[in-house]
C-alpha atoms as an extended CHARMM CRD file, in Angstrom:
* protein
*
        78  EXT
         1         1  MET       CA            -11.7840000000       60.1370000000       43.1310000000  PROA      1               0.0000000000
         2         2  LYS       CA            -13.3750000000       57.4020000000       45.9290000000  PROA      2               0.0000000000
         3         3  CYS       CA            -10.5720000000       54.5900000000       46.1010000000  PROA      3               0.0000000000
         4         4  SER       CA            -11.9460000000       51.6490000000       44.6840000000  PROA      4               0.0000000000
         5         5  GLU       CA             -9.9920000000       49.0280000000       46.8940000000  PROA      5               0.0000000000
         6         6  CYS       CA            -11.5140000000       50.1130000000       50.5180000000  PROA      6               0.0000000000
         7         7  ASP       CA            -15.0640000000       52.1370000000       49.1380000000  PROA      7               0.0000000000
         8         8  GLY       CA            -13.7440000000       55.3210000000       50.4420000000  PROA      8               0.0000000000
         9         9  VAL       CA            -13.1740000000       54.4390000000       53.9260000000  PROA      9               0.0000000000
        10        10  GLY       CA             -9.5940000000       54.4490000000       53.7620000000  PROA      10              0.0000000000
        11        11  TYR       CA             -9.1170000000       50.8740000000       55.7830000000  PROA      11              0.0000000000
        12        12  LYS       CA             -9.7590000000       47.3850000000       55.1380000000  PROA      12              0.0000000000
        13        13  LYS       CA            -10.8150000000       44.2090000000       57.4300000000  PROA      13              0.0000000000
        14        14  ILE       CA             -8.5420000000       41.9670000000       57.7010000000  PROA      14              0.0000000000
        15        15  SER       CA            -10.6460000000       40.0110000000       60.2950000000  PROA      15              0.0000000000
        16        16  ALA       CA            -13.9730000000       40.2850000000       62.6230000000  PROA      16              0.0000000000
        17        17  THR       CA            -11.5400000000       42.0830000000       64.9140000000  PROA      17              0.0000000000
        18        18  SER       CA             -8.6680000000       43.4950000000       63.0540000000  PROA      18              0.0000000000
        19        19  CYS       CA             -8.5700000000       46.3840000000       60.2620000000  PROA      19              0.0000000000
        20        20  ALA       CA             -5.5450000000       47.6310000000       58.0790000000  PROA      20              0.0000000000
        21        21  ILE       CA             -4.9810000000       51.0840000000       56.2900000000  PROA      21              0.0000000000
        22        22  CYS       CA             -5.7150000000       50.5410000000       52.9250000000  PROA      22              0.0000000000
        23        23  GLU       CA             -2.4420000000       50.1860000000       50.8420000000  PROA      23              0.0000000000
        24        24  ARG       CA             -3.8280000000       51.9000000000       47.5630000000  PROA      24              0.0000000000
        25        25  CYS       CA             -4.9300000000       55.3740000000       48.9440000000  PROA      25              0.0000000000
        26        26  GLY       CA             -2.8770000000       55.3970000000       52.0720000000  PROA      26              0.0000000000
        27        27  GLY       CA             -5.8770000000       55.6430000000       54.2960000000  PROA      27              0.0000000000
        28        28  THR       CA             -7.1970000000       58.6790000000       52.4660000000  PROA      28              0.0000000000
        29        29  GLY       CA            -10.3650000000       57.0610000000       50.9880000000  PROA      29              0.0000000000
        30        30  GLU       CA             -9.1770000000       59.1750000000       47.8680000000  PROA      30              0.0000000000
        31        31  ILE       CA             -7.1130000000       58.2380000000       45.0730000000  PROA      31              0.0000000000
        32        32  ALA       CA             -6.2460000000       60.4190000000       41.9800000000  PROA      32              0.0000000000
        33        33  GLN       CA             -7.4270000000       59.7400000000       38.6550000000  PROA      33              0.0000000000
        34        34  THR       CA             -5.8560000000       59.6400000000       35.3950000000  PROA      34              0.0000000000
        35        35  ASN       CA             -7.5130000000       61.2210000000       32.0590000000  PROA      35              0.0000000000
        36        36  GLU       CA             -7.7560000000       57.5840000000       31.0690000000  PROA      36              0.0000000000
        37        37  GLU       CA             -9.5950000000       56.5240000000       34.0340000000  PROA      37              0.0000000000
        38        38  TRP       CA            -11.9050000000       59.5050000000       33.9120000000  PROA      38              0.0000000000
        39        39  LEU       CA            -12.6480000000       58.8510000000       30.2540000000  PROA      39              0.0000000000
        40        40  ARG       CA            -13.3480000000       55.2560000000       31.0610000000  PROA      40              0.0000000000
        41        41  ASN       CA            -16.3840000000       56.1820000000       33.5640000000  PROA      41              0.0000000000
        42        42  LEU       CA            -17.9060000000       58.6340000000       31.5810000000  PROA      42              0.0000000000
        43        43  SER       CA            -20.9230000000       57.7250000000       29.8520000000  PROA      43              0.0000000000
        44        44  PHE       CA            -21.4950000000       57.3720000000       26.2280000000  PROA      44              0.0000000000
        45        45  ASN       CA            -23.0020000000       60.3880000000       25.3870000000  PROA      45              0.0000000000
        46        46  ASP       CA            -20.4990000000       62.4460000000       27.7500000000  PROA      46              0.0000000000
        47        47  PHE       CA            -17.4640000000       60.5920000000       26.3580000000  PROA      47              0.0000000000
        48        48  ALA       CA            -18.8320000000       61.1810000000       22.6150000000  PROA      48              0.0000000000
        49        49  ARG       CA            -19.0020000000       64.9230000000       23.7570000000  PROA      49              0.0000000000
        50        50  VAL       CA            -15.2140000000       65.0420000000       24.8930000000  PROA      50              0.0000000000
        51        51  LEU       CA            -14.0900000000       63.3130000000       21.9020000000  PROA      51              0.0000000000
        52        52  TYR       CA            -15.9130000000       66.1120000000       19.8820000000  PROA      52              0.0000000000
        53        53  CYS       CA            -14.5450000000       68.9630000000       21.4130000000  PROA      53              0.0000000000
        54        54  MET       CA            -10.8820000000       67.2450000000       21.7320000000  PROA      54              0.0000000000
        55        55  ILE       CA            -10.9340000000       66.2620000000       17.9980000000  PROA      55              0.0000000000
        56        56  ILE       CA            -12.9350000000       68.2210000000       16.1210000000  PROA      56              0.0000000000
        57        57  ASN       CA            -12.2990000000       71.9590000000       17.9700000000  PROA      57              0.0000000000
        58        58  GLY       CA             -8.9540000000       70.8890000000       18.9350000000  PROA      58              0.0000000000
        59        59  GLU       CA             -8.9590000000       71.5380000000       22.6500000000  PROA      59              0.0000000000
        60        60  ARG       CA             -7.2390000000       69.8190000000       25.4580000000  PROA      60              0.0000000000
        61        61  ILE       CA             -5.1490000000       67.4400000000       23.4920000000  PROA      61              0.0000000000
        62        62  ARG       CA             -3.2940000000       67.7620000000       20.2110000000  PROA      62              0.0000000000
        63        63  PRO       CA             -3.4650000000       64.8500000000       17.7190000000  PROA      63              0.0000000000
        64        64  ASP       CA             -0.0910000000       63.2640000000       18.3390000000  PROA      64              0.0000000000
        65        65  LEU       CA             -0.0530000000       59.7020000000       19.4930000000  PROA      65              0.0000000000
        66        66  ALA       CA              3.2500000000       60.0110000000       21.6340000000  PROA      66              0.0000000000
        67        67  TYR       CA              1.0620000000       62.9670000000       23.5220000000  PROA      67              0.0000000000
        68        68  ILE       CA             -2.2140000000       61.5010000000       23.6020000000  PROA      68              0.0000000000
        69        69  LYS       CA             -0.6200000000       58.2630000000       25.7810000000  PROA      69              0.0000000000
        70        70  LYS       CA              1.3760000000       60.5170000000       27.7500000000  PROA      70              0.0000000000
        71        71  TRP       CA             -1.9450000000       62.6750000000       28.4890000000  PROA      71              0.0000000000
        72        72  LEU       CA             -4.0390000000       59.3570000000       29.1430000000  PROA      72              0.0000000000
        73        73  LYS       CA             -1.4160000000       58.7070000000       32.0650000000  PROA      73              0.0000000000
        74        74  GLU       CA             -1.3110000000       62.0030000000       33.5440000000  PROA      74              0.0000000000
        75        75  LYS       CA             -3.5550000000       63.0040000000       36.5910000000  PROA      75              0.0000000000
        76        76  HSD       CA             -6.9450000000       64.0500000000       35.5440000000  PROA      76              0.0000000000
        77        77  ASP       CA             -7.8300000000       67.9160000000       36.8050000000  PROA      77              0.0000000000
        78        78  GLU       CA            -11.2840000000       68.8000000000       36.6180000000  PROA      78              0.0000000000
């Protein structure tokens, strides 16, 4: 996922003549996205479809609150 701090360029402008490596992404311009961030960025219809699959079909996640909290913090794999 593109880093929101540096807009994916890997550095931030400090002044007109000076730049610094982005602290959030370490200069790569990319950051790992958690499952929570992935869910929050889905469209309404895609979010509803994912919830349907998770709840009704039992895919990806089991109905246990502790497990769900742990899953939300994990890195999202597409």
